[in-house]
N, C-alpha and C positions, 0 to 999 in steps of 0.2 A: 655211351661214353660220358655224356654230360651228367647223367644220373649218378654214375660211379664217382665222378669228381665231386659232385654235390655231397655224396655220402661221406667222402673222405674229409670234408671240411667240418670244423667244429661248429657248434651252435653259435658261438660268439662270432666266428668269421661270417657265418651266414647272416646273422643279425646285423653285423656291421655293414655288409654289402646292401642289405635292405634299407637301413636307416640313415647311413651317412650320405652326404652329398659330395660328389667328386666330379669336377669338370673333366671332360674328355679331351685328350690330346689327338689332334687330327691325324697325324701320321701313324698313330697306333690303332685307330678305329676305321679309317677310310681305306677302301681297296684301291688297287692301282688304277683302275678305270676312272674312278671318281677323282683321283689326284691328277690324272692326265687331263680330265675335263677342266679342272681348276686352272692348270697351267695354260691350256689352250685359250680359255676365257680371258686370261690376263694379257694375252697378246693384243687383243682388241682394246683392252683397258689402257695399255701403255700408249697406243696410238691416240686414244682420246686425251690422255694427259699431255702428250706432245703437241697436239693440235689445239688444245684448249687451256692455255696458260693464264688467261684472264677470264673474267666472268662473261664478257661479250663473246669471246671465242668458245668457251665451254657451252654457252647457250646456243651458239651457231652450230656446233657439232651435234648437240642434242636434236636440234631441228632437222638436221640432215638425216639422222637415224630415224626419227619419227616419220619424215616424209617418204623415206625409202621403204617404210613399212605401212604406207597407206594412210597415215594420219593427215588430217586437213585442218586448216585454221578454223577455230571455233567462231560461229556466228551467233551472237546474242539474240535470243528470241526464237531461234530455229529449233524445231523438234527433231531429235535424233533417234535412230533405231539401235536396238541391241547389237553390239559388235562394232559400231562406228568408233573410230579413233579420231580424237580432236585435240588441238593444242592452242594455247594462247602464248604469243611472244610479246611480252611487254617491254618496250624500249630496248630490245635486244639484250636484256640482262636478266630477265626473269621468264622462265618457261613453266607453264602449267599444262600438262598432258593428261588426257583421260580416255578411258575405254568405257563405253556405255554398256551397262549390265542389263540383264533380263528384268530384274525387279526395279520398281520406281525408286528414286533417290531418297524418298522418305524412309525407306528401309535401311538407310545408312550408306555412306560412301567410304570405301577403304582408301586411305590416304597415306602416302609416303612423302615426307617433306625433307629435302636436303638443301644445302646451300652451295653455290658454285664460286663464291668469291674466296680469295685466299690472301694472307698477309703478303705485302709487297712494298715497293718503294715507288710512290707517285711523283710526277714532276709538279712543281709549283706552276702557277699560271704565267709567271714571267721567269722562266727558269735559266735562260742562257746568260752567262757572264764570262768576262775574261779577268784573269788575275796572274800577274807575274809569269807570263809565258805559257799559260794553259787556258783552255776553255772548259767550263764546267756547267753542269745543270744543277740548279738548286732543287731540293726534293722535300717532300713531306711524306713520311712513311705511313702506311695504311695497315691497321690491325696490330696485334701484339707480336712484336718481333724482338729477338735478341740482336741488338744492332751490330755487335762484333761479328756475328755469323755472316753478315752481308758484305764485309770488307774483303777486298782483294780477290773476289771471285768473278768470273766472266758473267756479265749481265746482258740481257737482250732487251731492246726497246719495243714495246707493244702498245697499240692503242689506236685511237681515231682522232683526226683533226678535222674540224668543220671550218672551212675557209669562209672569208667574208662574203663570198657570193653564194654561200649555202652548200657548196660542193663538199662531200664527205671523202676524206682520204684515209685509208687504212694503212697503218704503219706496223711493220714487223722487220726489225733489223737485229741480226745476231744469231739467228737460228740455222742459217745455211753455212756450209763449210767455208765458203768464200766471203761471208759477211764479216764486217768488223764487229767487235764486241765493246762493251763499256765496263767501267769498274769504279769502285770507291777505293782510294788509296789509304794505306795505314802507315804508321810510324815505324821505322826500323828499330829493332830491339836495342841497338847500340845507343840510341838517343831516347829511349822510352823510360828512363828512370822515374820521371814525374808521373807518367802514365801508369806505370806499375803500382805506384803508391796510392792510386785512386781505387775506390770500389768499382765493381763491374758496371753499375748503373751510371756512374759519373765519368768513367773513362771514355765513353763514346756518347755523343749527344746528337740529337736530331738534326740540328743545323749543320753538323759536320759531315752528314752523309751526302757529300757533293759528288756528282758523277763526272769522271774525267771523259771528255768528248773530243779533245783535239789539242794540237800544239803548233800547227803550221799557220803562218801568216798569209793573208791574201796578198797576191802579187799580180801586177799587170805588166806583162812583158811585151805588149803590143808595140810600144815605142819607148825610147829612153826617157822622153818627156813624161809619159804616163807613169812609167816606173818610179821616177823621182817624186811625182805628185802623190802616188799611192803610198810611198814610204813615209809620208808626213801624216797620213790618216791615223787616228787613234783606234784602238780595239780592233786591230787587223786580224787577230785570230778569231774573234767572235764573228767578224765580217766574213771570214773564209768559211766558217761553219754554216752561217746563214745562207751564203751563196751556194754551197753544196746542197743544202736542204731545198732551197728555192729551185735550183736547176732540176732536182729529182722529183719534187712534189708540188712545186708552184706555190709554196706558202711563204709568208713573211712572218716577222717576229710577233706581230699582233695576233696572228692566227693561233698562237699557243694559248691565248686567253680562252678560246672556245675549243679546247682539246682535252682529251682524257688519255694521258700517256703514262705508262708504268714501266718500271724496270723489274724484270723477273730473271731468275737464273737461266743461263743459256744452255745448260745441260739437258739432255734428253733422259726419259725414263729408262732405267737399267735394271736388269736382274742383279740381285745382291747375293753374295755367298758362292762358294764352290758348288753348292748343290742347287743354286738358282731358286731357292725356296721363297725368296722375298723380292719385293720391288722397291727400288729407291727412286724418288722423284720429287720435284717441287709440286706443291698444290694438292697433295693427297688429302689434306684437310680442306675441303670436304668432298672433293671430286671422287674419292674412293666410295662415298655413300651416294653419289649422284648417278654415276654410270650404271651400276648394277640394277637399280630400280627402273631406269629407262629401258634397259635391255629386257628386264622381266616383263614390263608392261607391254612391249611390242610383241612379245612371245605369247602372252596370255590372250587368246582370241575370244573364247566364249565364256563370259563371266556371269555369275549369279548377280553380283552387285556391281554398280559402277565403281571404278577404281581410278585414282588420280595420283600423279607424281608431280611434285612441285620442286623446281630448282630455283631457289631464291638468291637474291643479292644482298649485300650489306650486313650479313650476319656478323662478320668480324669486327664491325664498328657499332654494334648495338641494334641491328635490324631496323634502322630508321630509313625513311624515304619511300618513294612510290614503287621501287622495284624490290622492296624488302618484304619479309614475312609479316611485318606490321601493317603493310598497306592493305587495302580492301579488295585487291584483285580476286583472291580466292573466295572471299565471301560473296562477291558479285557473281562469280561463276556458279557457285552452289545455289544461290538464289535464282539465277537465271534458269538453271536446270530444273529446279523445283517448279518454277512458274510454267515452264514448257511442258511439264508432266502433270500440271494441275494438282500438286501435292503441297503439304505444309512445310514451309521453310524451317521453322523452329524444330520440327520433328526430324528433319533431315540432318541438321547439325547434331541433335541429341543422340541420334542413332549411328552417327559416323564414328569411325575409329582411325587412329593415326599412329604411324611410326615416325618419330622425329629422328631422321637419319643423320647422325653426326658421330664423329670419331670419339674414342676415349683414349686415355694414356695407357699404352701397353707397359707392363712391368719391365724395367731396365735394371739388370743386376749391377750395373756400374753406378747406379744412383738409388740403391735399394732403400736408403734411409727415408725417402719421401713417400714410399708406398706402404700400404697396410696389406700384406700379402694375402690374407684371407679374403679380402674384398678388392682384389686387383685383377685386371685383364692380362692374359698371357698370350703371346704370339702363338699361332697355330691351334688355339683352342676354340676357334669359331667366332661368330658374331657376339657382340657385347650388349646385353640388356642393362641399361642404366636407369634404375627406378627414379633416382633424383640426381640432379647436378647441383649447381649453386656453389656458394662458399660459406665458410663458417657454419652458422646454424641453418643450412640449406637455403640461404638467401638467394633469391632469383630463380628458384627451382619450382617446377609445377608439381613435382612429387606424385608420380602415378599411383593410382589406387591398387590395392592388393588384388582386387577382382580382375582388373585389366592386365596386370602383370601375369596373372595366372592364365588368362585368355590367350595371351601371346605365347607363353612358354608351352601351352598345350598344342598350339598350332605347330610350333617348331618340333616338339616331341613326336607328334603324329606324322610329320613329314621328314623325320630323320635329319633335322637341321642341327648342326653342331653349334652350341651356344654356351655362353658363360655370363656371369654377372659381375659388375664392377662399380666402384666409385672412382672419382677423379683424385686419387691420392689420399694422404692422411687428412683427417679432420684438422682444420686450422692451418694446414700447410699452404693452401691456396684455393683453387677451385676454378670454375668456369660455368658458362651457360650455353644454352642452345635455343632453337626456335620453339621448343616444346611449349613454353609458357604462353606464347601468343596464340597457338592453336588451341590450347586448353581454355583460353579466355572465350572461345566461341562455343563453349560447352561440348567439346569433343574430347573423348577419352584419348590420351596420348602417353606414350612412353618412349624414351630414347633408345635407339638401336643403332649400332654402328660397328666399325672396325677398329681394333686396337692399333695405335700408331706409335712408333719410336721416333724421337726427335721432332715432336709435333711443333709446327710453326717455323721450323728451320727451312733453309733453302733446299734441303734434301731430306725428305721424310721417308720412313721405311714401314712397309706393311707386308703381311704374310699373304701369299697367293691363295692358300687354303681359306683364310679369313675373308678375302675379297670375294672368292667364289661362294662362300657361305652367305655373304650379304646378298648376292644374286639369288641364291636358292631360297633364302628367307623372304626376300621381296616377292618372289613368285608365290610362295605358300600363303603369304599374307594377302596378296592381291586376289587370290582365288578363294579366300576364306568367306 
């Protein structure tokens, strides 16, 4: 039958099929069983998103997965056997997990590096204040956000407070059905004439992102005398909020100074569309590229080469700090492994290969003018290979070599992985960066690979279930290569 169809095609049609590149659309090429696997895989992913809305929580969820699958904390200087699973938890915000391979590490390590921090709104160190009948938290936003998207939506408070006695208190308010939530107020349209006249960047400013946390004054009804005295106290709303927090957590206002508290959307991950083909959630940049590699690593038992998955912090603000990809944690791990196996450290780096696992901008027909469609990522077309990122003249990009791009696409083709290639929008339209450059600086071949996202950096980002599953399949294929 196939031969008959082939004979019926013209030479031009046959030549076009042979020579033209055409990305494959998932629902056209995947069978029902594979699509069901993708949808089933995404149920676990949604739980990961709901339980890991901050980098600390995402790291903690990853550790749970690793330990449930036999991974143990890595001991520097210890010699490990093939098949052993180890991990490093650095400051609760950076996870490095590895499965030891049959070959010594100087033959190269297969690395997948993602980040688990996401744009959000952090509290300042002295956040609580009272103003004209309300109590507010002062904030300092984290990462690249469109400020207006965070107005008037329910927000949950997540984080940790270190009390003066050294005790650590975990905070999570706004996620349970009975919890209160918080929000940033906005101006009613009836009085927004001047606001409308401003450009989008000026209409909302960082110092105006104040979180509404209460409006009730502290009262003491134990006696009429105490009630009268209390009514003369200033900042009674602020006092009432501090009293509630103190009674529940035992903290005082000074403890905010040694705290990391963030406001994140209170909504849970949801299926999107009548067909449930997509997932909408906060934090998919870049946890959509963190969960699949972790799940792939725990599944891959017998490896030829040692493979590692990195979940780093601080990517959204430049990868600075001791929990970021620019820190030396990964280098120390590789050098320790090389020393334990009595092999050359430099050769280990030189022979290693890495996928910088980060999202790309999926084509949105509502904003088609910012994309160059021949080089754009499309929802449901699989994982996205991004040879270079950066902005303008590829500034800030590591720009993967042609040889390594071919190496990666051959792995995917050999394993029937649905993939496509993309840039981050039109040239000079904008741009962005990933952790790829910091890995390349270690003399490691690296290319960006990830999932196309709609509404990137918004409180509710959208990704395709097929693309998420292909990230998992691609991770497995690369880890085993």
